[in-house]
C-alpha atoms as a printed R data frame, in Angstrom:
    type eleno elety resid chain resno       x       y       z
1   ATOM     1    CA   MET     A     1  -0.105   0.011   0.225
2   ATOM     2    CA   PHE     A     2   1.409   3.252  -0.806
3   ATOM     3    CA   TYR     A     3   1.886   5.798   2.288
4   ATOM     4    CA   GLY     A     4   0.032   8.640   0.553
5   ATOM     5    CA   ALA     A     5  -3.112   6.599  -0.079
6   ATOM     6    CA   VAL     A     6  -5.120   7.178   3.210
7   ATOM     7    CA   VAL     A     7  -7.641   4.590   3.512
8   ATOM     8    CA   TRP     A     8  -9.695   4.073   6.704
9   ATOM     9    CA   ASP     A     9  -9.766   0.395   7.379
10  ATOM    10    CA   PRO     A    10 -10.852  -0.630  10.851
11  ATOM    11    CA   TRP     A    11 -10.564  -4.245  10.294
12  ATOM    12    CA   LEU     A    12  -6.824  -3.801   9.513
13  ATOM    13    CA   ILE     A    13  -6.191  -1.731  12.757
14  ATOM    14    CA   VAL     A    14  -7.999  -4.148  14.777
15  ATOM    15    CA   ALA     A    15  -5.965  -7.066  13.407
16  ATOM    16    CA   GLN     A    16  -2.727  -5.365  13.759
17  ATOM    17    CA   ILE     A    17  -3.565  -4.420  17.574
18  ATOM    18    CA   VAL     A    18  -4.489  -8.145  18.034
19  ATOM    19    CA   CYS     A    19  -1.321  -9.487  16.407
20  ATOM    20    CA   LEU     A    20   0.704  -6.803  18.274
21  ATOM    21    CA   GLN     A    21  -0.777  -8.008  21.429
22  ATOM    22    CA   CYS     A    22  -0.449 -11.885  20.843
23  ATOM    23    CA   LEU     A    23   3.116 -11.134  20.008
24  ATOM    24    CA   TYR     A    24   3.893  -9.154  22.866
25  ATOM    25    CA   TYR     A    25   2.253 -11.852  25.392
26  ATOM    26    CA   LEU     A    26   4.151 -14.699  23.571
27  ATOM    27    CA   THR     A    27   7.536 -13.103  23.986
28  ATOM    28    CA   LEU     A    28   6.824 -12.111  27.240
29  ATOM    29    CA   GLY     A    29   5.866 -15.686  27.969
30  ATOM    30    CA   LEU     A    30   9.078 -16.765  26.310
31  ATOM    31    CA   PHE     A    31  11.097 -14.452  28.379
32  ATOM    32    CA   LEU     A    32   9.364 -15.478  31.837
33  ATOM    33    CA   ALA     A    33   9.823 -18.921  30.894
34  ATOM    34    CA   ILE     A    34  13.399 -18.563  30.360
35  ATOM    35    CA   LEU     A    35  13.991 -16.248  33.034
36  ATOM    36    CA   VAL     A    36  11.475 -17.162  35.905
37  ATOM    37    CA   GLY     A    37  10.505 -20.431  34.959
38  ATOM    38    CA   THR     A    38  14.101 -21.659  35.982
39  ATOM    39    CA   ARG     A    39  13.729 -20.148  39.493
40  ATOM    40    CA   VAL     A    40  10.052 -21.128  40.619
41  ATOM    41    CA   SER     A    41   8.574 -24.535  40.800
42  ATOM    42    CA   ARG     A    42   5.192 -23.629  38.725
43  ATOM    43    CA   MET     A    43   4.774 -20.990  36.404
44  ATOM    44    CA   SER     A    44   1.352 -19.257  36.474
45  ATOM    45    CA   LEU     A    45  -0.292 -16.048  34.900
46  ATOM    46    CA   VAL     A    46   0.418 -14.289  38.163
47  ATOM    47    CA   TYR     A    47   3.751 -13.411  36.729
48  ATOM    48    CA   PHE     A    48   2.106 -11.826  33.522
49  ATOM    49    CA   PHE     A    49  -0.802 -10.046  35.334
50  ATOM    50    CA   ASP     A    50  -0.087  -9.616  38.878
51  ATOM    51    CA   TYR     A    51   1.258  -6.537  39.973
52  ATOM    52    CA   ALA     A    52   2.778  -7.919  43.094
53  ATOM    53    CA   ALA     A    53   5.360 -10.289  41.106
54  ATOM    54    CA   VAL     A    54   6.889  -7.298  39.631
55  ATOM    55    CA   ALA     A    55   9.173  -6.631  42.611
56  ATOM    56    CA   ALA     A    56  12.576  -5.134  42.803
57  ATOM    57    CA   SER     A    57  13.157  -6.734  46.250
58  ATOM    58    CA   THR     A    58  13.906 -10.343  44.961
59  ATOM    59    CA   VAL     A    59  15.940 -12.015  42.410
60  ATOM    60    CA   THR     A    60  12.719 -13.560  40.841
61  ATOM    61    CA   GLY     A    61  11.279  -9.886  40.681
62  ATOM    62    CA   TRP     A    62  13.922  -8.820  38.965
63  ATOM    63    CA   CYS     A    63  13.715 -11.629  36.367
64  ATOM    64    CA   VAL     A    64  10.167 -10.661  35.885
65  ATOM    65    CA   ILE     A    65  11.008  -6.861  35.428
66  ATOM    66    CA   ALA     A    66  13.970  -8.074  32.980
67  ATOM    67    CA   SER     A    67  11.284 -10.114  31.113
68  ATOM    68    CA   PHE     A    68   8.996  -7.076  30.608
69  ATOM    69    CA   ILE     A    69  11.788  -4.808  29.330
70  ATOM    70    CA   LEU     A    70  13.086  -7.401  26.923
71  ATOM    71    CA   SER     A    71   9.305  -7.833  25.454
72  ATOM    72    CA   SER     A    72   9.118  -4.098  24.989
73  ATOM    73    CA   LEU     A    73  12.274  -4.252  22.937
74  ATOM    74    CA   ALA     A    74  10.952  -6.977  21.037
75  ATOM    75    CA   GLY     A    75   7.799  -5.265  20.801
76  ATOM    76    CA   ALA     A    76   9.533  -2.429  18.840
77  ATOM    77    CA   GLY     A    77  10.942  -4.908  16.276
78  ATOM    78    CA   PHE     A    78   7.174  -6.180  15.804
79  ATOM    79    CA   LEU     A    79   6.033  -2.634  15.356
80  ATOM    80    CA   VAL     A    80   8.590  -2.411  12.320
81  ATOM    81    CA   TYR     A    81   6.741  -5.153  10.586
82  ATOM    82    CA   LEU     A    82   3.125  -5.005  11.556
83  ATOM    83    CA   VAL     A    83   2.621  -0.961  11.813
84  ATOM    84    CA   GLU     A    84   5.477  -0.022   9.331
85  ATOM    85    CA   ARG     A    85   4.754   3.790   9.915
86  ATOM    86    CA   ALA     A    86   6.668   5.857  12.537
87  ATOM    87    CA   LYS     A    87   3.793   8.162  13.148
88  ATOM    88    CA   LYS     A    88   1.537   5.205  14.367
89  ATOM    89    CA   CYS     A    89   3.987   3.698  16.711
90  ATOM    90    CA   LEU     A    90   3.027   5.561  19.692
91  ATOM    91    CA   ASP     A    91  -0.454   4.860  19.131
92  ATOM    92    CA   PHE     A    92  -0.424   1.070  18.862
93  ATOM    93    CA   THR     A    93   2.128   1.052  21.841
94  ATOM    94    CA   ALA     A    94  -0.171   3.033  24.088
95  ATOM    95    CA   THR     A    95  -2.980   0.611  23.120
96  ATOM    96    CA   LEU     A    96  -1.206  -2.471  23.790
97  ATOM    97    CA   TYR     A    97  -0.165  -1.231  27.218
98  ATOM    98    CA   ILE     A    98  -3.827   0.106  27.960
99  ATOM    99    CA   ILE     A    99  -5.063  -3.235  27.268
100 ATOM   100    CA   HIS     A   100  -2.544  -4.599  29.349
101 ATOM   101    CA   ILE     A   101  -3.631  -2.605  32.298
102 ATOM   102    CA   PHE     A   102  -7.065  -3.521  31.873
103 ATOM   103    CA   ILE     A   103  -6.309  -7.215  31.846
104 ATOM   104    CA   CYS     A   104  -4.041  -6.809  35.012
105 ATOM   105    CA   ILE     A   105  -6.963  -4.801  36.538
106 ATOM   106    CA   MET     A   106  -9.398  -7.529  36.024
107 ATOM   107    CA   TYR     A   107  -6.875 -10.221  37.297
108 ATOM   108    CA   GLY     A   108  -5.658  -8.700  40.350
109 ATOM   109    CA   GLY     A   109  -6.940  -5.412  41.091
110 ATOM   110    CA   TRP     A   110  -5.628  -1.764  40.697
111 ATOM   111    CA   PRO     A   111  -1.786  -2.027  40.371
112 ATOM   112    CA   SER     A   112  -0.683  -0.287  43.429
113 ATOM   113    CA   SER     A   113   2.964  -1.119  43.441
114 ATOM   114    CA   MET     A   114   4.969   1.861  42.225
115 ATOM   115    CA   THR     A   115   7.519  -0.709  40.579
116 ATOM   116    CA   TRP     A   116   4.722  -1.809  38.313
117 ATOM   117    CA   TRP     A   117   3.904   1.364  37.039
118 ATOM   118    CA   VAL     A   118   7.927   2.333  36.322
119 ATOM   119    CA   VAL     A   119   8.310  -0.589  34.825
120 ATOM   120    CA   ASN     A   120   5.488  -0.386  32.546
121 ATOM   121    CA   VAL     A   121   5.746   3.272  31.723
122 ATOM   122    CA   THR     A   122   9.448   2.301  30.903
123 ATOM   123    CA   GLY     A   123   8.504  -0.375  28.656
124 ATOM   124    CA   LEU     A   124   5.992   1.641  26.856
125 ATOM   125    CA   ALA     A   125   8.607   4.611  26.327
126 ATOM   126    CA   ILE     A   126  11.271   2.195  24.948
127 ATOM   127    CA   MET     A   127   8.918   0.312  22.655
128 ATOM   128    CA   ALA     A   128   7.300   3.235  21.179
129 ATOM   129    CA   LEU     A   129  10.638   5.473  20.896
130 ATOM   130    CA   LEU     A   130  12.409   2.572  19.662
131 ATOM   131    CA   GLY     A   131   9.754   1.704  17.196
132 ATOM   132    CA   GLU     A   132   9.678   5.105  16.082
133 ATOM   133    CA   TYR     A   133  13.394   4.871  15.329
134 ATOM   134    CA   LEU     A   134  13.298   1.670  13.635
135 ATOM   135    CA   CYS     A   135  10.442   2.568  11.686
136 ATOM   136    CA   ILE     A   136  11.847   5.925  10.579
137 ATOM   137    CA   ARG     A   137  15.164   4.097   9.652
138 ATOM   138    CA   ARG     A   138  13.183   1.692   7.504
139 ATOM   139    CA   GLU     A   139  11.101   4.649   5.751
140 ATOM   140    CA   LEU     A   140  14.392   6.439   4.862
141 ATOM   141    CA   ARG     A   141  16.075   3.451   3.306
142 ATOM   142    CA   GLU     A   142  17.172   4.005  -0.197
143 ATOM   143    CA   ILE     A   143  15.199   2.429  -2.878
144 ATOM   144    CA   PRO     A   144  16.953   0.246  -4.967
145 ATOM   145    CA   ILE     A   145  17.389   1.232  -8.549
146 ATOM   146    CA   ALA     A   146  18.673  -0.752 -11.387
147 ATOM   147    CA   ARG     A   147  21.954   1.089 -12.453
148 ATOM   148    CA   TYR     A   148  21.700   0.088 -16.319
149 ATOM   149    CA   ARG     A   149  18.919   0.192 -18.566
150 ATOM   150    CA   PRO     A   150  17.856  -2.773 -20.806
151 ATOM   151    CA   SER     A   151  19.453  -2.820 -24.181
152 ATOM   152    CA   LYS     A   152  16.990  -3.027 -27.108
153 ATOM   153    CA   LEU     A   153  18.179  -6.622 -27.842
154 ATOM   154    CA   SER     A   154  17.223  -7.756 -24.346
155 ATOM   155    CA   LEU     A   155  13.990  -5.930 -24.432
156 ATOM   156    CA   ILE     A   156  13.019  -7.657 -27.846
157 ATOM   157    CA   GLU     A   157  13.993 -10.921 -26.373
158 ATOM   158    CA   TYR     A   158  11.886 -10.194 -23.067
159 ATOM   159    CA   LEU     A   159   8.830  -9.022 -25.092
160 ATOM   160    CA   SER     A   160   8.961 -12.169 -27.691
């Protein structure tokens, strides 16, 4: 799709949000399995959605924090391929984290831990800013153009 053509496609936007949310939770689950799964006897959704699991007072809490930060770094890479536009990165990132906050509220109540808020705001900032940077770099890449023009002979051969 050309960048100049502005088409309002709500189904595309919803699909992008769902894909981004799913990829974010898949990578978060992967990092939690690697970093936290080796430290605890049983993994559960507590590490995804309970604000009490995000604590700077334990080694397991630091592993959860690292998992959230690494997931936001991976999310920036997902933005490059799903959203493709730098000016939309903040919108999609904010939507992802707002949905995450709502799920956390439904799961364990209002997040009253300051550590949880710092980690999630930091993750939002990392994902949005790095995603915008990567999208800008991709948008500013040179368009490859052939250095030579085909000769008349090769054009005739191509057409016949």
